[in-house]
N, C-alpha and C positions, 0 to 999 in steps of 0.2 A: 835654391834661395840661400846662397852662401854669403856671409859677411866677410869679405876679404878686400883689403886695400881701400882705395879711395872711392871706387865706383859704387859700392854698396852704401857708403856714407852719403855720397852726393845724390844718388838716384832715389834712395829710400828715405833720406832724411834721418839716418841713424848714425850721424858722425860722432855722437857721444858714446857709442858702443865701443868698449875697450876690451882688452884681453883679460883673462882671469886674474882676479885680485890675488896677489902673492903667488900666482902660478900654481895653485894647488888644485885647480879644477873648479873652484868657486868662481862666481862672477858677480860683478856689480856694474851698474851703469855709472861711470865715474865722471858724470857731467860737471860736478862741482870742482874737479881738480884743475889746476892751472895747466897751461899748455906744455910747460917743461915736463911735469909729471906725466901728463897724458902721452907725450911723445915717447917717454921712457917705457911706459906700459905697453904702448903699441909695438915698439921695437923689440922688447923682450918677451912679448906674449907668444912669439913663435917657438919658444922653447918646447912647448907641449902641443904637438899637432895630432898625436895619436888619440883618437876618441876613446879607445879602450882605457887609456891611462886615466883620463878624467873620470869616467864612469866607475872604474875600479876604486879610485881614491875616495869618491863619494860613498861608495858601498862600504869601504873599510871604516870610514868615519862613523856612519850610522850603525855599523855592526857592533859598536861598543854597547849599544842598547841591548841587543840579544845576549851579549856576554853578561850584562847585568841580570838579565832574565834567568840565564842558566845558573849564575852564582847564587841568586836568591833560591832557586829550586834545590840546589845541592847543599846549601848551608846547613840545613837541619840534620842531615845524615851524620856527619862527623862530630857534631856538637851536642848530640842528644845527652850522652852520659854526663858531660861537664855541666851543661845548663841545669839539668835536674839536680845534680849534687850541689852546685853553687847557690841556687835560688830555692832549693827545697821544694821543687815542683813534683807533682805526681805524674805518672805516665800519661794519664788522660789529659792533664793540663798541657803537657808538652805536645800531645797529639793535636790539641786545639791550636797551639802555636804553629805547628807545621802546616795545618790545613787553612789557617787564616789568610795566607797569601792567595789562595784560590778565591776566597770571598772578596778580598780587595781587587783581585783581577777581574772578577765579574763586574764590579762597579766601574773599573777602568774600561772594560770592554764595552759597556753600555755607552760610556761617554766618548770612547775613542773615535768613532766615525764622525760624530758631530764636531769634535775638537779639530780633527784633521780637515774637515770640510769647511768650517766657518771661521776659525780663529784668525786666519790671516785676512779674511774679507772685511773685518771690522776696522782694519787700519791700526795705526799706532798713535797714541796720545802725544801731544806736543812735548810732554816731559821727556819722551824718548829722544826727540831731536836734541834736547839739551844734554842728555846722557851720552849721545853719540854724535858730537858735532862734526867729525870728519865726513860723515855720510849724509847723503840727501834723504829726504823723507821717503822717496820711492825705494831707495836701497833698503832702508830699515823695514819698510812694510814687507818687501819681498823676503827679507831674512826672517822676519817673525812669522810669516805664513807657515814655514816648516818648523822653525825653531821653537815657537810657542807650543806646538804639539809635543815635541820631544822634551822641551823644558818642563812642561806640565807632567811629563813622566819622570824626568830626572830629579827634580827638586824633592818630590815626596820620597823617592828612593833614598836620597842623601839623608833627609830628616829621619826616615825610618831606620836606617843603619845606625845613626847616632843614638836614637832612642833605645835600640837593642844594646848598643855598646855600653850605655850608662844605666841600663835597667837594674833596679834593685828588687823588683818583684815582677809578677806576671803581667801587670797592667801595662808597663812600658814595653814589655816584649810583644804583647798583643797589638798595641798601638803601632809599634814599628813594623810588625809583620803586615798589618793591614795597609799601611802606607806603601810599603814595598810592593805589595800585591797590586795596588792601584796603578803604580807606575809600570809594572810589568804588563798589566792589561792593556794600557795605552800602547806600549812598545810592541806588543805582539800583533797589533793591527797595523800601526803606522809604518813600521820599518819594512815589512814585506811589500806593502802597497807602494811605498816610495821607490823601493828598488825596482819593482816591476815597471813602474811608470817612467823611470829614467833610462833603463837598460835597452840597448838595441836588441832586436829579436834574436840575433845569433848568439847573444851572451845572456839572455834573460834567465834561462834555466840555471846556468852556472852561478850567476850573481845572486839569483833568488835563493839558491841553496846555501849561500853564505850565511843567511839568517839562521838556519838550523845548525849549521856548523859552529857558529858563534855561541849558540845556546849550549851545545855539547862541550865547547871549550870552557864556558863558564862553569858548567857542572864539574868538569874535571879539575879545574882550578880550586873549586870549593873542597872537593874530596882531597886533593893533594895537600893544599895549605892547611886544611883542617887536621892533618896528621901531625903537624909540627907547631902550630900556634894555638893559643887558647881562644875560646869563642868570642871574647871581647875584641881582641886584636883582629880576628877574622872578620868581624863586623866592620872595623875600621877599613880594612882592605877592600871590603865590599863597596865602599864609597868611590873608589878610584875610577871605575868605568864611566860613571855618569859625570864625575868631576872633569874628566878629559873630554867627554862628549860635548859638554856645553860650549866651551870655546871652539871646538871643532866645527860646530854648526855655522860659524861665521864664514866658513870657507867652502860651502857647498851650495849649489843652486837649488831653487825650488823645482818641484816637479813640473815639467812643461805642460803636461795634460791638466794639472790643477790650474795653472795660470790661464790656459785656454778656456777652461770651463768658467773661470771667474771673469772672462772678457778682457784679460790683460794680454792682448794679442802681440804687441810689440815685445813685451817682456817674455812671453811664451817663446817667440822665435829666437830671442837672444839666449835664453836658457838652453833651448834645444841645440843651438849652434855651438855653444860651449861644450855641451855633453858629447856632441858628435865630432867635434874638431873644426877648427876655423877653415880648413881646406876642403870640407865636406859639403856637397850640395844637398841641402835638406828640403828642397822644394817638394818632392813627392811625399815625404813624411809629414811636412807641415800641412799640405793639402788634405791628406788622409785624416789627420787629427782634427782639422777644422771641420771636415764633413761629419765626422763622428760627433763632435761637440755641437754642431748646428742641429743635427738630428735629435740629440738628447735634450737640448735646451728648448726645443719646441714644446716639450712637456715639462713645464716649469716646476710642478709639484707632483710628487708621486705619493699616492695614498696606498694604504695596505691592501685595499681591494684591487688595485691595479697590479699588484704583485702576482695575481693569478694568471696574467698573460704569459704565454710561453717564453717570450724574450726575457722575462724576469724570473718566472717560477723555476725554469729548468736550471739556469746557472746558480740560482739561490739554493735549490735542492741539492745540486752537486757539491757546492761549496760547503754547506752545512753538513751534508751527509759524510763527506770525507773527513771533516774536522771532528765530528762526533765519533765516527768509527775509529779514527786514529786513537782516541782516548779509551774507547770501549775495549780495545785490544789489550788493555791492562798495562801499558808501558809505564805510566807514572806509579802505579801501585807496585810494580815489580822493581823499579829503580828506587823508590822510596824505602822499600823494605828488603832491598837486595842483600844487605848484610845478614838479616835474619833468615832469609831464604837460603843463602849459602851455608849458614850454620845448620839449618835443618837438613841440608843435603849432605852434611858430614864434614864441611870444611871448618878448620879451627880458627883461621884468621879471616873473618868475614869482611873486615874493613879493607884489607889489602886486596881481596877478591873484587870488592866493589870499585876500588880505584882502577884495577885492571879492566873492569867492565866499562868504566868511563873512558879510559884510553882507547879501547876497541871502538867505542861509539864515535869518538872523534875521527879516528882513521877511516871508519866506514862512511861517515858523512862526508869526509874529504873526497873519497872515491866517488860519491854521488855527485859532488860538485863538478868533477871532471866528466862524468858520464852523461849528465842530464841533457846537454845540447848535442850529444852524439847519438845516444840510444833513444831518447825520447821519454816523456813522462809516463805514458800509459804502459809501455812494456816494463819499465822499472817498477811501477806499482803492482803489476801482475806478478813479476818475479818475487817482489818483496812479500806480498800477501800469501803466495803459495808456500814460500819458505817459512814464513812465520807460522802458518797453520801446521805444517809438518813438525816444526821445532817444538811448538807448544804441545802437540800430541805426544812427542817423544818424552818431554818433561813430565807430562801428566801420567803416562804409563810407568815411568821410572818411579815416581812418588807412590803410585798405587802398589807397585810390586815391592818396594822397600819394606813395607810393613810385614811381609811374609818371611823376612830373613832377620837374623840377629845382627845388631850393629857391628859385631866383631867379624862377621863372615866376609869372605871374598866377594860373594854375590852382592851383598849390601854395598861394599866399596865400589864395585863395578857400576851399580845402579846410581850411586852418588855422582860418579864421574860422568855417567850418561846424562844425568839431569843438568850438571854443570855445562857440558858441551851443548845441550839443547838450549839452555838459557843464553849462552854466548851466541849461538847461531840465531836465536830469536832477535837479540839486540842488533846484530849485524844486519839481518834482513830488514828490521824496522828502520835502521839508519839509511839503508840503501834506497828506500822508497817512501814508506808511509810516514817517516819522520819529517822530511823536508817538503815533499811534493804537494801535500794538501794545502799548505800555506801559499805555495807558488801558484797552484791552479786557482785558488780562491782569489788571489790578487789579479789573475789574468782574465778570468771569465766574467766577473761582475761588471755590468754596464756602468759607465761613468756617472750617470744620473741617479743610480741607486747604490753606488759603492759605499757611501757613508752609512746609510741605513742597513743595507744588506751585510756589509762588512762587520758592523757592530753586532748584528744578530748572530752571524756565523762565529765570531770570536767569543761572544757570550756563551753560545752553545758549547763550544770547545772547553771553556773554563768551567762551566757548570758540570759537564761530564767528567772533567778531570777531578773536580771536587768530590763527586760521587764515587769515582774509582778509588781515590786516595782514602776516603773515609771507610769504604767497605772492604778494601783489599786485606787489611789485617784480620778483620772478622772472618772473611772467606778462607784465608790461609789457616786460621785456627780451626775452622770447621773441617776443611779437607784441602790439603795442598794439591792433590791430584785432581779433585773436583774443580778447584779454582782455575787451574791451567786448562782443563777441559772446556770450561765456559769461555775463556779467552781464545781458545782454538776455534770454537764455533763462531765467535765474532769475527775472527780473522778470515774464516771461510766465507762468511756473509760479505765481508769487505771485498773479497776477491770477486764475487758475483756482481756486486755493486759497480766495481771498476769495469768489468767486462761489458756490462749492459749500458752504463750511463756515462762514464768518463771519456771525453774526447781527447785526442792528441792535440797538444797546443804547440809542439816544437816547430820552430821555423815560421811561425805566423805572427803577424803584428797583433797588438791588442784589439785594434779595430776590426781586423778580419775575424778574430775569435768571437768577438761580441756580435758581429753581424751574422755569424753562423747559427745563432740561436733564434733568429727572427723567423 
């Protein structure tokens, strides 16, 4: 079902379908444009025929959200000393500041699924038509279906950064951090689901991992810039990703699967045609999505009691399990207190070591992006969790043995280097699998008719676990560094068993095939 030339317009009555607006991969139904402009759009639209270009551009635009996500997470590490000194905070008050983003993210996670599901369904008020006169009402509604979800994430982030920038006491810091967290909670659900629903099956793994890659880039940017600018200017820089994201949303299409679920079939086919390329026959994919949506919409309302059915309970258990185990492995606690951990291991410049760790994480996640659609999700998760378990055991043994030697001895130095190597290996292993893949699998396996509810629950579970790990990591490290890493090693071993027993391979399968396999 390809929309090419005059025949699709005459036969299907879709003569008002034009090529992507501004040729960026976005699309609008330019029915309101005059014939001269329409002919120009039609003739120049063939500039971009490769479907991969359109999907990649859409992914790169929404990836600004995860960059904001990572920047928020990395902000507190390089700014701790300066904020405490400038505002006269205690260490406990700053710890509250650092953890409040998790609290805000929990609220955002609860709202994220319903926002992504229904915000576009309600349409746009007439005032929107006045604000955007060049576009038809239909164009605006389709834009706001996606844009409102990400705008609801972007606007609080911008306000939050401004509150932190102009803070005179802890109250503004706390308010800003909560607002940032809310935006991050919405982003953490909306972006991976959107990418999974627009990507073709042969690129879904690679494009899906761009979400985690962007998070690591955001963390690295916060670490790097924090070494050169003060905390207020760093907060101003934190505004940039969302400030660029908002206008970028005008140039990307809505998720075809969301449009199909909402009953907007003509727009669904138009969006899918743009994403796959105007020379691509989308008939088979259209029919498969329609069958899936028709099956799911026969059950108009899903109650919690119905989640016990295998078609729902198994993917929900896998999605929540992976996202909870991801955090229980201790990654956020280790990254948040990396500087102190490195100092405890005997390194004098903990901030520089933390920056190096962030750079390694970006490189490793980039390798994952290349490997996912070649090796597969399941094998990468197995390799990741095995290596994480062994690395954490090495670190725990090194910390246990360090106490038996004096700090000036060669043995103590060798054990310090061993713990450093183990930590680096752990972060690399996490980035190669458990960092990106749980979000990809969650967005792939959840059925379309429970995706909003189940996605919110899974995202909330992830953030709740992250909050618990962040709050307890420092206490555990003060109790026993070796014991803390032993606990994280046991969790990684449990994660390995969970992957082997429960997690299916989703490489090379359409979303509809994956979801039908749970029936």
